[in-house]
C-alpha positions in Angstrom: 292.5 172.7 75.6 292.8 169.4 77.3 290.0 167.3 76.0 288.4 165.1 79.4 288.8 161.6 79.0 285.9 159.6 77.5 283.4 157.6 80.1 284.3 154.1 79.5 281.7 151.2 79.3 281.1 149.9 82.9 280.3 153.7 84.3 277.1 154.5 85.3 274.8 156.8 83.1 271.4 158.4 84.3 268.5 159.2 81.9 265.6 161.6 83.2 262.4 160.5 81.7 261.3 157.0 81.1 259.4 157.1 77.9 260.0 155.3 74.8 263.2 157.4 73.9 264.6 156.7 77.5 263.8 153.3 76.8 265.8 153.0 73.6 268.7 154.8 75.1 268.8 152.3 78.1 268.7 149.7 75.4 271.8 151.0 73.6 273.5 151.9 76.5 273.6 148.6 78.1 274.2 147.0 75.1 277.7 148.9 74.7 278.3 147.9 78.6 277.0 150.8 80.6 274.7 150.5 83.5 271.8 152.9 83.3 269.6 154.6 86.2 266.4 155.8 85.3 264.7 158.6 87.1 260.6 158.6 86.3 257.6 158.9 88.6 255.7 156.2 86.5 256.2 152.9 88.2 255.4 151.1 84.9 258.0 153.3 83.0 259.1 151.9 79.6 262.7 153.1 80.5 262.6 151.9 84.0 261.8 148.3 82.7 265.0 148.3 80.8 267.2 149.9 83.4 269.7 148.5 85.8 267.7 150.4 88.3 264.4 152.6 88.0 264.4 155.4 90.5 260.7 156.3 91.1 260.5 159.9 91.9 259.4 162.9 90.7 261.9 165.4 88.4 262.4 167.7 91.6 262.7 165.3 94.2 266.1 166.7 95.4 266.6 163.2 97.0 266.6 161.5 94.1 268.4 163.9 92.1 271.3 163.9 94.4 271.1 160.1 94.0 271.3 160.3 90.5 274.1 162.8 90.3 276.2 160.7 93.3 275.6 157.3 91.4 275.9 158.2 87.8 279.2 159.7 86.0 276.9 161.7 83.3 273.1 162.0 82.7 270.9 163.0 79.8 267.2 163.6 79.2 264.7 162.1 76.9 262.4 165.1 76.8 262.6 169.0 76.8 260.7 170.1 79.6 262.7 168.6 82.4 262.9 171.2 84.9 265.6 174.0 84.5 266.5 173.3 88.6 266.8 169.4 87.9 269.3 169.8 85.3 271.1 172.5 87.6 271.0 170.6 90.6 272.3 167.6 88.5 275.0 169.7 87.0 276.5 170.5 90.6 278.0 167.1 90.7 278.0 165.3 87.5 278.1 165.7 83.6 274.6 166.8 82.4 274.4 166.4 78.3 272.7 168.6 76.9 273.1 171.4 79.3 270.3 173.3 80.6 271.4 176.5 78.9 271.3 174.4 75.5 267.8 172.9 76.3 266.3 176.5 77.7 265.3 178.0 74.3 263.4 174.8 73.3 261.3 174.6 76.3 259.1 177.9 75.1 258.2 178.6 71.6 258.9 182.7 72.4 262.5 181.9 73.7 262.8 179.3 70.6 261.8 181.8 67.9 263.6 184.7 69.4 266.6 182.6 69.3 266.2 181.7 65.7 265.9 185.6 65.0 268.7 186.4 67.0 271.0 183.7 65.2 269.7 184.6 61.7 268.2 181.0 61.4 265.3 181.4 58.9 262.0 180.6 60.4 258.3 181.9 60.0 256.7 185.5 61.0 255.7 185.3 64.5 254.5 187.6 67.2 253.9 187.1 70.6 250.4 187.0 72.2 249.7 187.4 76.1 246.4 189.6 75.9 243.5 190.1 73.4 245.5 193.7 72.7 248.5 191.7 71.8 246.5 189.3 69.6 245.3 192.5 67.5 248.8 194.0 66.8 249.8 190.2 66.1 247.5 189.5 63.6 248.4 193.0 62.2 252.3 192.0 61.9 251.8 187.8 60.9 248.5 188.2 58.9 246.3 185.1 58.4 245.9 182.2 57.6 248.5 181.6 61.0 248.7 179.1 63.8 248.0 180.3 67.5 250.1 178.1 69.6 250.8 177.8 73.5 254.3 179.2 74.1 255.0 176.5 76.9 254.3 172.7 76.4 252.0 171.2 73.9 253.5 168.6 71.2 251.9 166.4 68.5 249.3 169.3 67.5 248.2 169.6 71.0 247.9 173.2 72.6 247.3 175.1 68.9 244.4 176.3 67.2 244.1 177.6 63.2 243.3 181.2 62.6 241.7 181.5 59.3 240.8 185.1 59.7 240.6 187.9 62.2 237.4 187.4 63.3 238.2 183.7 64.5 241.2 184.8 66.4 239.5 185.8 69.6 237.7 182.7 69.4 241.0 180.7 69.3 242.6 182.7 72.1 239.9 181.8 74.3 240.2 178.3 73.3 243.5 178.2 74.4 242.5 179.8 77.9 244.1 183.4 76.6 247.3 181.7 78.2 250.5 183.0 76.8 250.7 182.3 73.1 252.4 182.6 69.6 251.0 183.2 66.3 252.8 181.9 63.4 251.9 182.5 60.1 250.8 179.1 58.0 253.2 179.1 54.7 252.6 177.1 51.8 254.8 174.0 51.9 256.4 171.8 49.6 257.3 169.2 52.5 258.5 168.7 55.9 261.9 167.3 56.7 264.0 166.9 59.9 267.5 166.4 60.4 269.0 164.6 63.2 272.1 166.3 64.6 275.0 164.8 66.6 277.1 167.2 68.2 280.2 166.4 70.4 282.0 168.1 73.1 285.0 169.2 71.1 282.5 170.9 68.5 282.8 168.0 66.0 279.2 167.8 64.2 277.8 164.9 62.2 274.2 165.2 60.6 271.7 162.3 59.4 270.3 162.8 55.9 267.2 164.6 55.8 264.1 162.5 56.6 260.7 163.3 54.7 258.2 163.6 57.3 254.4 163.3 57.0 251.9 164.6 59.8 248.6 163.4 60.6 246.4 165.4 62.7 249.6 167.0 64.1 251.3 163.7 64.9 254.1 162.4 63.2 252.7 159.6 60.4 255.4 158.6 58.4 259.4 159.5 57.8 260.7 158.4 54.6 264.7 158.5 53.3 266.1 159.3 51.4 263.9 162.4 50.8 262.5 163.5 47.6 264.9 166.2 47.4 267.9 167.1 45.4 271.4 167.2 46.5 271.6 171.1 46.7 268.7 171.0 49.2 269.9 168.3 51.5 273.1 170.4 51.8 271.2 173.1 52.9 269.1 171.3 55.3 272.4 170.0 56.8 273.8 173.2 56.8 270.9 175.1 58.8 270.6 171.8 61.3 274.4 172.0 62.2 274.2 175.7 62.3 271.6 175.3 65.0 273.2 172.9 67.1 276.2 175.3 66.9 274.3 178.5 68.0 273.1 176.6 71.1 276.3 175.2 72.0 274.9 171.9 72.0 276.4 168.5 73.1 274.3 165.5 71.9 271.5 164.4 69.7 269.4 167.3 68.4 266.0 166.7 66.0 265.8 169.9 63.6 262.4 170.1 61.9 262.5 172.1 59.1 259.7 173.5 56.3 260.4 173.6 52.6 258.5 176.5 51.0 256.9 176.3 47.7 259.8 178.6 46.7 262.3 175.9 47.8 263.1 178.3 51.2 264.1 176.3 54.0 262.8 177.3 57.3 263.2 176.3 60.9 259.9 175.0 62.5 261.1 173.5 65.7 263.9 171.8 68.0 264.0 168.8 69.9 266.5 168.5 72.5 266.8 164.7 72.3 266.5 161.7 70.0 263.5 162.4 67.5 260.5 160.3 66.1 261.9 160.7 63.0 265.1 159.4 63.6 263.6 155.9 64.6 264.4 154.6 60.9 268.2 154.5 62.3 267.4 151.5 64.4 267.4 149.4 61.4 268.6 151.6 58.3 271.5 153.6 59.6 275.2 152.6 60.6 274.8 154.0 63.7 271.5 154.6 65.8 270.6 157.8 67.0 270.4 156.2 70.4 273.6 155.0 70.2 275.0 158.6 69.4 273.2 159.9 72.4 275.3 157.6 74.5 278.6 158.2 72.7 278.0 162.1 72.8 277.1 162.0 76.3 280.2 159.7 77.3 282.3 162.2 75.4 283.4 160.3 72.0 283.0 161.5 68.6 279.9 160.7 66.6 279.4 157.6 64.9 279.1 156.9 61.0 275.6 158.5 59.8 275.3 156.7 56.6 272.0 155.6 55.1 272.4 151.8 54.7 269.2 151.5 52.9 265.8 153.2 51.8 263.4 153.3 54.4 260.2 154.3 55.6 259.2 154.6 59.4 255.3 154.6 60.1 254.2 155.1 63.9 252.1 152.8 65.6 249.6 155.0 67.7 246.9 153.2 70.6 244.1 153.9 67.8 245.4 150.5 66.4 244.6 148.7 69.8 240.7 149.5 69.5 239.9 145.9 68.6 242.8 144.4 70.7 246.1 143.7 70.0 247.0 144.0 66.4 247.8 140.8 64.5 252.0 141.2 64.3 252.3 138.3 62.3 251.3 140.6 59.4 254.5 142.6 60.3 256.9 139.6 60.6 255.4 138.0 57.0 256.8 141.1 55.3 260.0 141.0 54.1 262.0 144.1 55.0 259.6 145.1 58.1 260.8 145.5 61.5 258.6 146.1 64.5 259.6 148.0 67.6 257.2 148.4 70.5 257.5 150.8 73.5 256.1 148.3 76.3 253.2 151.0 77.3 250.6 149.2 78.9 247.6 151.4 78.3 246.9 152.1 74.0 245.2 155.3 74.3 244.1 157.1 70.8 246.9 159.6 69.7 249.3 157.7 72.0 252.5 156.5 70.5 253.0 152.7 70.9 255.5 151.6 68.5 257.0 151.9 65.1 257.6 149.7 62.1 260.8 150.5 59.8 260.4 148.8 56.3 263.5 148.5 54.1 263.5 148.7 50.3 265.2 149.4 47.1 264.1 152.5 47.0 262.3 155.1 49.0 258.7 155.0 47.3 258.4 151.4 47.5 259.3 151.3 51.3 256.7 153.9 52.1 254.1 152.0 49.8 254.8 148.9 51.8 255.1 150.5 55.2 251.5 152.3 54.7 250.1 149.1 53.4 251.2 147.3 56.2 249.8 150.0 58.5 246.2 149.7 56.8 246.7 145.8 57.0 246.7 146.2 61.2 244.0 148.9 61.2 241.7 146.6 59.3 239.1 145.1 61.7 
């Protein structure tokens, strides 16, 4: 099989989505010598502000999609819920990576879990719920405690409810609007990990080391590397993540969220068909950033090196920090090894991701301690 010639700098790339992930892709691509067109309906799109051109249009605007396909050699996305029709229309005339078929299982939790089961990827017990009758049978199969989640949409802890007993299940289903849901068994966790997978057109795979994640109220709070796991578990996590990308036939950067149970079992939780929040540490502590990887893989190159250059902790900055006005960023700049990344969003809101800080140190525990202390300083009145 003849491998297509890679897309060289000077070409124009497209990005569907104008949030922070698109922004960091755009910065990487322009640094590498590419032009970038961003398609996003928000006139104040963070990615659009960095692009060569921002096309203000909806994701199903056929004229805008045709323009993107006509001007761009290749297009990627920054979020999983891009309409399938948009990806299909673009793919008629330009390269789209990841392809719509690879993204589709990640757009619905029922399809995602069925995909895991079909390919022998370990995951939590689960059942589909569309009606009150389904809920009763799902509870019998999955048990409690469990989580009831909307099958489609929802992120950062939104669109889900705890189910601690069968009696509370009906109330949880009603609170979620009796929409199509999935019931997942809650397992006892030792820790949460994520692996950023980079898979090229020819099937070459490179996996970053697992990051150790802590969530608060369903939103990622910190990611620390190296994770507090041994070499055997590191290898297992990478193997499961690589197998997931292989099963999808995925080309691009894929975030694979993993649970580690108290019995050291590794379970696949969710997939993100794009760079992942937990991979933002790569901007300062890895040989290649996850956003450069996205550009490389979109353009048909091999993955870059995934070596960790320093122990690091990443802490998310949510809109809550702005409750008393702009935080005092001088505290970050005065902290050795701390690097500030703001996303250019105009309106801070509670729970909204506004930026992150990476803190590098001699070891992971010191990096995490400093990151948490710095966050606490910024949050102080």
